[in-house]
Every structure is written in structure tokens, then in C-alpha cells.
C-alpha positions in Angstrom: 101.8 124.4 111.2 101.6 122.5 114.4 102.8 123.6 117.9 105.6 126.1 117.7 108.0 126.5 120.6 110.1 129.5 119.4 110.5 132.1 116.7 114.1 131.7 115.6 115.9 134.1 113.3 118.4 133.2 110.6 120.5 134.9 107.9 119.7 138.5 109.1 122.3 139.9 106.7 121.3 137.6 103.8 124.8 136.3 103.5 123.7 132.7 103.1 120.8 133.5 100.8 123.1 135.5 98.5 125.7 132.7 98.5 123.1 130.2 97.4 120.9 132.3 95.1 122.6 131.0 91.9 122.1 127.3 92.7 120.0 125.7 90.1 117.6 122.9 91.0 117.0 119.8 88.8 113.7 119.1 87.1 111.6 116.6 88.8 109.1 113.8 88.0 106.7 111.9 90.2 107.0 108.1 90.2 105.2 105.2 91.8 106.9 102.2 93.2 104.6 99.3 92.4 105.1 97.2 95.6 103.2 94.1 96.5 99.8 95.4 97.6 98.5 92.2 99.3 96.6 93.3 102.4 93.8 92.3 104.7 90.6 94.1 103.8 88.5 93.2 106.9 90.9 93.7 109.8 88.4 93.0 112.6 87.4 89.8 110.9 91.0 88.7 110.7 91.6 89.5 114.3 88.4 87.6 115.2 89.7 84.5 113.4 93.1 84.8 115.1 91.7 85.2 118.6 89.0 82.5 118.1 91.6 79.8 118.0 91.2 77.4 120.9 94.8 77.8 121.9 94.2 81.5 122.4 90.7 81.9 123.8 91.3 79.1 126.4 93.6 81.5 128.2 90.7 84.0 128.9 88.3 83.6 131.8 85.3 85.8 132.5 86.0 88.7 134.7 89.8 88.8 134.0 91.3 92.3 134.0 93.5 92.3 130.9 96.2 94.8 130.0 96.7 95.4 126.3 99.9 97.0 125.1 99.6 100.0 122.9 102.7 101.3 121.2 103.7 104.7 119.8 103.8 103.8 116.1 101.2 105.0 113.6 100.4 101.5 112.3 97.8 100.6 109.7 94.2 101.1 111.0 95.6 101.2 114.5 92.3 102.3 116.3 90.4 99.7 114.4 92.9 97.0 115.4 92.8 97.9 119.1 89.0 98.2 119.1 88.7 94.7 117.5 91.0 93.2 120.2 89.0 94.9 123.0 85.8 93.6 121.4 87.0 90.1 121.2 88.2 90.1 124.8 84.9 91.5 126.0 83.0 88.9 124.1 84.9 86.3 126.1 83.8 88.0 129.3 87.1 89.8 130.1 87.5 93.4 131.3 90.3 94.8 129.1 92.2 98.1 129.3 95.0 99.6 127.3 98.4 100.7 128.6 100.9 102.9 126.7 103.8 100.6 126.1 106.5 102.8 124.6 109.6 102.9 126.8 110.6 106.5 127.2 108.6 108.0 124.4 106.1 110.8 125.0 108.7 112.8 126.9 109.0 109.9 129.4 105.8 111.0 131.2 102.4 109.2 131.6 100.6 112.3 130.3 102.9 112.5 127.3 102.4 108.8 126.5 98.6 109.0 126.8 98.7 112.1 124.5 100.8 110.2 121.9 98.1 107.5 121.8 95.3 110.1 121.6 97.0 111.6 118.5 97.2 108.2 116.9 93.4 107.9 117.4 93.7 105.7 120.5 91.2 106.9 123.1 88.7 105.2 125.4 85.9 106.3 123.0 87.6 104.9 119.8 88.7 101.5 121.3 85.9 100.9 123.9 88.2 100.5 126.9 90.0 102.8 129.3 93.6 103.9 128.8 95.7 103.6 132.0 98.9 105.4 131.8 101.7 105.3 134.4 105.5 105.4 134.4 105.7 103.3 137.5 107.2 99.9 137.1 107.5 96.7 139.1 110.5 94.4 139.1 109.2 90.9 138.2 112.5 89.0 138.3 115.8 88.8 136.5 116.7 87.6 133.0 119.1 84.8 132.0 122.0 87.3 132.2 121.2 88.5 135.7 119.7 91.9 134.9 116.5 93.0 136.6 113.3 92.9 134.5 110.7 95.6 134.9 107.2 96.0 133.6 104.4 98.6 133.8 102.7 98.6 137.2 99.2 98.3 135.8 100.3 95.4 133.6 101.8 93.6 136.6 98.6 94.1 138.6 96.4 92.8 135.8 95.1 89.2 135.6 96.8 88.9 132.2 98.6 90.8 129.5 98.1 90.8 125.8 101.2 91.8 123.8 100.4 93.6 120.5 103.0 94.8 118.0 104.0 94.9 114.4 107.0 92.8 113.4 109.5 94.5 111.2 113.3 95.2 110.9 114.6 97.5 113.6 116.1 100.8 112.7 119.3 100.5 114.7 120.4 96.9 115.0 120.2 93.5 113.3 119.5 90.0 114.5 116.8 87.3 114.9 114.8 89.6 117.2 114.3 93.2 116.2 111.0 95.1 116.4 108.2 92.8 117.4 106.6 91.2 120.4 109.8 90.4 122.3 110.9 94.0 122.0 107.5 95.3 123.1 107.9 93.2 126.3 111.5 94.4 126.8 111.2 98.1 126.0 107.6 99.0 125.7 106.4 97.3 128.9 109.6 98.3 130.7 108.8 102.1 130.5 111.8 104.4 131.3 113.4 102.1 133.8 113.2 98.9 131.7 114.2 100.7 128.5 117.2 102.2 130.2 118.2 98.9 131.7 118.3 97.3 128.3 119.8 100.2 126.4 122.7 100.5 128.8 123.9 97.2 127.4 126.1 97.0 124.2 124.1 97.8 121.0 125.9 95.0 119.2 124.2 92.6 121.6 120.7 94.2 121.3 119.0 91.3 119.6 120.2 88.9 122.3 119.2 91.4 125.0 115.7 91.7 123.5 115.4 87.9 123.6 116.8 87.7 127.2 114.5 90.4 128.6 111.5 89.3 126.6 111.9 85.7 127.7 112.0 86.8 131.3 108.7 88.6 130.9 107.2 85.5 129.4 108.5 83.5 132.4 107.6 85.9 135.2 104.5 87.8 134.0 101.1 86.5 133.0 101.3 87.0 129.3 98.2 85.4 127.8 99.1 85.7 124.1 100.7 87.9 121.6 99.1 89.4 118.5 101.6 90.2 115.7 101.0 91.9 112.4 103.0 91.9 109.3 102.7 94.7 106.7 103.2 94.9 103.0 105.7 97.4 101.6 102.9 100.1 101.6 102.5 99.6 105.4 99.1 97.9 105.1 98.5 94.8 107.3 98.8 91.6 105.2 98.9 89.1 108.0 97.6 88.8 111.6 99.1 86.1 113.8 98.1 85.1 117.3 100.7 83.3 119.3 100.7 81.6 122.7 103.5 82.6 125.1 105.3 79.3 124.3 105.2 80.0 120.6 106.4 83.6 120.6 110.2 83.1 120.8 110.5 80.7 117.9 107.7 82.0 115.7 108.9 85.6 116.0 112.3 84.7 114.4 110.5 83.3 111.4 108.1 86.2 111.2 111.0 88.7 111.4 112.7 87.0 108.5 109.5 87.2 106.5 109.1 90.9 107.4 112.6 91.6 106.0 111.5 90.3 102.7 108.7 92.9 102.5 110.7 95.9 103.7 110.2 98.9 101.3 113.2 100.6 99.9 114.0 103.6 97.7 114.6 102.6 94.1 118.3 103.6 93.9 121.3 102.6 96.0 123.3 105.7 95.3 122.4 109.3 94.6 123.2 112.9 95.7 120.4 114.4 97.8 117.5 112.9 99.8 114.8 115.3 100.9 112.4 114.2 103.6 109.3 116.4 104.0 108.5 115.2 107.5 110.1 113.2 110.3 108.3 112.1 113.4 107.8 109.3 116.0 104.6 108.4 114.2 106.6 107.4 111.2 109.6 105.7 112.8 111.2 105.4 116.2 114.2 107.4 115.2 112.0 109.9 113.4 113.1 108.7 109.9 113.8 105.0 109.2 117.5 104.3 108.5 116.4 101.3 106.4 115.0 104.0 104.0 117.4 106.9 104.5 120.6 104.9 104.6 121.9 106.6 107.8 121.7 105.4 111.4 122.7 106.5 114.8 124.6 103.2 115.0 127.9 103.8 113.1 128.5 100.0 112.8 125.3 99.5 110.9 126.0 99.6 107.1 123.0 100.6 105.1 121.9 101.7 101.7 121.3 104.1 99.9 124.6 106.0 99.8 123.6 109.7 99.8 125.8 112.7 99.9 123.3 115.1 101.6 120.1 114.7 103.5 117.5 117.4 104.1 114.6 117.4 106.6 112.0 120.0 106.0 109.5 119.6 108.9 108.5 117.7 112.0 105.1 116.1 112.0 102.4 117.5 114.3 101.8 114.0 115.7 105.3 113.9 117.0 104.6 116.8 119.4 107.9 118.5 119.1 109.9 115.2 119.3 112.4 115.8 116.5 114.5 112.8 117.1 116.2 112.0 113.8 116.8 115.6 112.7 120.4 115.2 113.7 120.9 112.6 111.0 120.2 115.3 108.4 122.8 117.7 107.0 120.3 120.6 106.7 116.9 121.5 108.0 114.6 124.5 108.2 113.5 127.2 110.6 110.0 125.7 110.5 111.3 122.3 111.8 113.6 123.9 114.3 110.9 126.1 115.8 108.8 123.0 116.5 111.4 121.2 118.5 110.5 120.4 122.1 113.8 119.4 123.5 112.2 117.8 126.6 110.1 115.5 124.4 113.1 114.2 122.5 116.1 114.2 124.9 114.6 111.7 127.3 114.3 109.2 124.5 117.8 110.1 123.0 119.6 109.7 126.3 117.6 106.6 127.4 118.4 104.8 124.1 122.0 106.2 124.1 121.3 107.1 120.5 122.6 110.7 120.5 123.1 111.4 116.8 119.4 111.8 116.1 119.0 114.4 118.8 121.7 116.8 117.4 120.9 119.9 115.4 121.9 120.1 111.7 122.5 123.3 109.8 119.3 125.3 110.0 118.2 127.5 107.1 115.4 130.0 106.7 113.2 128.0 104.4 112.9 124.9 102.2 114.5 126.5 99.2 117.6 127.5 101.0 117.9 124.1 102.7 117.7 122.3 99.4 120.0 124.7 97.6 122.6 124.3 100.4 122.4 120.5 100.1 123.0 120.7 96.3 125.7 123.4 96.7 127.7 121.2 99.2 127.6 118.0 97.1 130.9 116.9 95.6 131.4 116.5 91.8 128.0 117.5 90.5 126.3 120.2 88.4 123.4 121.1 90.7 120.8 121.2 87.9 121.8 117.6 87.0 121.8 116.3 90.6 120.4 112.9 91.4 117.8 113.8 93.9 114.8 112.1 95.6 112.0 113.7 97.7 109.8 111.6 99.9 106.9 112.6 102.2 108.3 110.6 105.1 110.0 107.2 105.5 106.8 105.4 106.1 105.1 106.3 102.9 107.4 105.9 99.9 105.0 104.4 97.4 104.8 107.7 95.5 107.9 109.9 95.5 109.6 112.5 93.4 112.9 112.0 91.7 115.0 114.3 89.5 115.2 113.5 85.8 118.9 112.7 86.2 117.9 109.6 88.2 115.5 108.2 85.5 118.2 106.3 83.6 119.1 104.5 86.8 115.5 103.7 87.5 114.4 102.7 84.0 115.7 99.2 84.4 113.6 98.7 87.6 110.4 96.9 86.6 108.4 98.1 89.6 108.7 101.8 88.7 105.9 103.8 87.0 106.5 107.4 85.8 103.4 109.4 86.6 104.2 112.9 85.3 106.2 114.8 82.8 109.2 116.8 84.1 108.3 119.9 86.1 110.0 122.6 88.1 109.8 123.2 91.8 106.9 125.2 93.1 107.9 127.3 96.2 105.6 129.8 97.8 106.4 133.4 98.5 108.2 132.4 101.7 110.4 129.9 99.9 108.6 126.9 101.2 107.0 123.9 99.5 104.1 123.5 101.8 
């Protein structure tokens, strides 16, 4: 169930439940999207090979205190990755430590950010190095546009910094630089202050801003190297790339273009209802990835799929009440609402100036009512023939559920495998699916 912050009460007079009781749900089937499954089997070995390159290891001297950035995303084999980096640096005689590098996430507090890492399996015990969390920053200079550049105090005091991040399309803007090493230097290392400085600038210029701030960090801070990962559509690491500071700006553009080619998507561009079992910061920065759901807090970003109604059923335990993204749904549940820690989410919403995800959708008593309401309010459909998809979250869409009405649309898609015969929904006595 996760941490619950309130016990809300809805539909005391059963008006809504009576209104929706005749809504019929479509039959469902489970399908598999057969994405490219190329992945690195031995991640520590791949990291060893990357960091053993002369261009990388020559930057490390015995006794150096090295800060390693640790972000807030639940990436593939994250503790194993960070442990391997720590081990390689120790083997070269360095004294590494980790710093939470996640802007204003974790409620914008050092304790909250350390807790986010802990819940992703990142602790001193699992990675073999201390976690040093602070929200204090140091101004290290200005960028090419004249804006001040800030980084984490402990990173600034270290003898060197290692930038670690996954490269992938961003959820709220497009450009040559999106999520990756440059953004980690801009937003992650910048903490609340640095993130706010960048986010106050126009969203349409965000890719340039990430380049401008990231370039300034490379110029004014002692970045030793960057370690980037690329994932396959099933979110498994398929490439590990170590880059010198000089290589990062140009190589990241190429890696971002490669990452876009591997971005997983839902197998239809238009349907009636999307049900997301869980949202959370461990799945995507905005709680649910707009590249999957087709809706973003940025109204200028045109995305697929086109969906009439979206339903969010729950907030992940790992998100610790940060329900950012729930506002992009049309309907949600009492279970999800009762988990919302407004302090955890609002600092992030306001800092990023992405307000839509922090709003509250229509809240209904249980999963059944939320799904029925979504179907009831769709235009031009018979609810039992609705084109509907249900996904566990936006990070894991390899196996999903679709209504039988969608099958003719999907049958021409070679990468789809139907796993079950049609079945009816299985709600418990409280009207919930889980």
C-alpha cells in the first residue's frame, strides 16, 4: 500500500457509483511488444572496459577525492552500475563518494534526496562508498549567456567529478541535448538553485540552455569524465560509453540521436482510454513519460498517441508521495490521492515551472469507478467496444493489456505477440485491480 498521508472520503451518497454502474468494460487480452532485446549481460565488465581506456584513467591520481553523480531515476541495475564505478576508481587509488544529483527532487531537501537513492538501492553498503547529501551550492562562474552557474558544494570541493547518466529523449522538450550528461551537470549538480536558474528560462530554449550551463560546468569545474549509458526499448543497458570532458558536447548529440531510435512506444497512435497502474519519479521525471502517454506539461510539444481519456490508478511506493504527473490524468483513485505528499511534489513542480503535472484530476473511490468514468466520458464509443490499453507504468511497456477492439489495429504490427485469450476484468471486493 505504501505510505498513506490521509483517509479521504468520496461519493458518500453513491451518486457517482449509481451513475456509472451500467458502464460495460471491454474484454481484454495481454500482448507482448517484441522490442530489440540487445543488452549488456556483464555490466561491471563493460564499465571496467570503458574506464580502463587510457584517455579516461589518466585523469585519476591516487588519493583524489572524487564525487560521482547519482540521479533519481530507477535505471537498469543501478546499484550494480554505481558499485562498479566506485570499484574502478578505488582500483586506481582514488577516494570516491556519491552525491545525490537530482535538482529539486526528493522534496528539495538533502534528507529527501538521500532517501530517494536509498529506495533505489543506492547506499554506502551497496556501492562501497559514502553518500554525501547537501542542498548547498557554490557558484563556479557564468555561462555563455551570462547566467550564474551553480554546482553541489561537495562536488565543488572534491578533487574531481564523474558525471553519470542515461542518455534518452526528454519528457518535456526537444533538441540536440535532452536527458543526458549535459543535463545532469545543469540540473542534477545544480540542486534547487541551479535547477531554478535554468528552469526560469524559456522552455522552448531548454536544449540550448542545457548546453550553455553544461558547457560552463565543463569549463569551470574539474569534471574528470562522463559515463553514459544507452538502453534498449526494454530499459536494459545496451551500451556504456566513457567520454572525456572535451568529447562530451559533440558525442552526446550523436548518442541522443541514437537513443531516440530505441525509444519504446505504445503499439497504436490513436485509441480511447489509457490506464496507467502506477506513476512515480522512479519511472519518469514527470511521473509518467509523455513520450509514452502522449500528453505533456508543455502544451507546445506535440506527441502521440492521441487518447481521449487517461486514468492513473496508483503512485509507486518508491516515489514517496511525489505524485507529479497525476495532473495529466483525467481520473485517478482514492488510493493514489491518499498517498500524495504535496511537499514532495510541489517543490519540483514550481522549480521546473511545469504545473500541469501537479494538479489534481477527478478522484474516484476505486479503480472500477475511475475506469468506468473514463469510458463513460469518451465521445462516440460503445464502452464495451472501447479501444483501451492498460500499462503497469511508462517505463515497462513490453507486456501490456489491450482491449479486443484494438486487435485489428495491432494485427498489422509485426512486433506484437498475443499472449492470452480474451478475458474479463478481475476486480476485488473493494473495486480495485490490485
